[in-house]
Residue, then its C-alpha position, 0 to 999 in steps of 0.5 A: m620579683n627576682k629583679k627586685v631581689l637582685l636590686t635590693g641585694v646590690a644595694v645592700i652589697t653597695a651599702l656595705f662596700l661603702s660603710a667598709c670605706g667609711s670605716g677604714s677611713s675613720s681607722s686612718s684618722e684615728k691612727e693620726t694624733v693631732i697635737k696643738y702647739y702655741s709659740f710666741s718666739a717664732t713670730p714674726d722673724y722665724e716662722d719659716q723656721l719653725n715650720e721646717m722644725v715641724s716638718e722635720f718632726e713629722k717626717e720622723n713621727e709620721e703618726i703624729k701632726v702638729d697644729v701650730e698657732l703663733i702669738p705675739y708675745k705681748d698677747y701670748f699669755t693673755k691668750l693662753q690664760t684665756l684658753m686655759a680658763g675655757d678648758q681649751t689649753p693647747d697640748v704644748f705650749e712655749l714658756n719663758y723661764e720667768n713665767f715657766v715658774s707661776y705656771a708650775e706652781k698653779g699645777a697647769l704643767l704635766n710632770l715629765d719625769d715618767y716620760i723621760k725615764k721611759d725615753t731610751e732616745f733622750d739623754a739629758n747629759d746632751l743638753n747643757k745642765e743648768a739650761f735643762e734644769a731651769y725647767k725643773y720646779d719642786g725637784k720635778q721635771y715640768g718642761m723641756v728647754e728649747s732655747f736660751s740666750n744670755v747677756v755679755t759685755f759688748y764693747n766698741k774696740e775703736l773707742f778702747d783703741e782711741a783711749d788707749v784702754s786694754y780690751p776687757t778680759k774674762e778676769w775683769t772685776w767691777q774695778d777694772e771696768v770703772a777704771a777703763a770706763k773712766k778713761l773711756t768716758n768723754s763728755k765733750g763728745n758725749i760718750y759714756g764708758t758703760y751702761s747697765p740698766v738700773t733695774m730689778n732685772e738687772f740687780y738680781k745679777v749684780a747682787a749675785q756678783n757681789g755674793g748676795k742673793l735676794k732670797d734665802e735657802n728657805g724662800n724668804w726674801t732677803l732683799n735688804d742684805s748689805k751685800n745687796v745694798e752694796a751692789l745697788e749702791h754700785m749700780v747707782n754710783n756708775v751713773v750719779q757720781e762716776k758719771i760713766s753711765p748715762s742717766p734716763e734724762e741723758m739718754s733722751g728717750q734712746n735705748s743703750e743698743d742705739l747709743f752703742l751703734n752710734g759710738q756713744l757707748a764704749m761698753v754696753h751689757t746686753g743680750i747675745w740676740m743683738f748680734g744681728q742688729f750690731k752686725d752691720a755697725d760701722f765699727d769693730w766691736d766684740i764681747q766678753v764675759e761680764a766683770g764680777n766683784t767677790q764672784k762671777a754671774t751672768h744673765f741666763f734666759a731661756n724658752g722652754l716647752a710644756v705640756s698641758k696636764d690636761s693634754k689627751h695626747a700626753e705621749a705624742a706631746y712629749k715627743f714633740t717637746r723632746f725633739m724640739s729641745a734636744s734633736p740635732e735637726t732643731a739645733k741646726i736650724r737654730i744655728d744656721n739662722g741665728w735663732e737664739l741658741p740650742a741647749i745642746t751640747d754637741d761640739k760638732i753642731l755648735a762648731p758653725y756658731l763659734e765660726q760665725t763673726p762677728p763677734e770673734n769671741r762667741q766663745a764667751v757666749f758659752d763661757s758666761l754659761d758657767y756663772l748663769i744666775l736665774p731670777p728668784v723663784d716667785a710667782d709674783w716676780s713681775k710685781v716685784s720687779d715693778s715695785a723694785d724699779k720704782e724705788f730704784q728711780k727714787v735712788l737714782l734721783g737722790e730722793e732715798s738712799a739704796k739701803e732705804a729703797l731695799d728696806k721698804l721692798q724687804t717689808e713690802f715682800q717679806 
């Protein structure tokens, strides 16, 4: 009898011990917060760099673990919308500026203003003001800028030297570029002076260079404003009248970057993401701020991080977005690996970027930020762009005038 009691007592004590161990394990796991993060910009070329950033974050925030899922850009937004429809939205997800607006408008994002106010480790002045505020909607901060890139004028120094043409300067106007491009164009050698696409994504910037804008202060479309008409005429005339820019037919399926590398374009307006691809060109090249007409205006592209309004780990998710946006660690990883540019403004951190060559004039990247222009805020921007591109092709083909095309678009979208 006593033996049975003893065994029973041992069993009870063992059960209590195991229960205590289980309780301790549960307590430990409860202290660890796991947030889900979806990204498109890291795949396929920068997956190791993203993992390095996440590791740095987890070192500084041992109570938070980040579960990363990488989705190729072409599938990313379809996958994200499917998850949202099924109430499985990741805590943090990447958004480029163009798509950010539509998600903010739909109320899918967490307002970060209160988190930013309480955050003693974050100072918005450490980030480029325009880049940071690009992720505001309706006066509220719904995202944290992660990285940016912009468009500059790339030019082939050897073609300029052969034609005895002075290199582009920051003060260049449209007229200066056209005059230089005429001298640089060599139809026998199949060389064109300049190139920029006749598309809506280029047009809104060129319109701004002429003092135009596609929407007024009340958000109403002003597509057929006279300044916008002049801008579209300028873009088309470079192809049709001046013949200093190749037509789609003359490009024969090649993209402008290929033509530049082949020595067939003296100037091309494209993004700083091409530095790596152009690095091995067999000619010397450099960059400059794009020319303007009545004023300067340059493209600005940004990727940012947003927190789902339904996240159950909002505080941890905010910490991660802030780290990815403003920490010196992530900035250094980006700069060292040429993965776009951090929005951080610390000159010491940015110095290595400016020292890298080519191009020699990397300062033009930052000079261009003084003139950045964003596409009009519109949830249907992709639809607007598609319709506009079709009309612009008709103008290139001489089927309608620039004014007729913009009048049609104004009627369609107003």
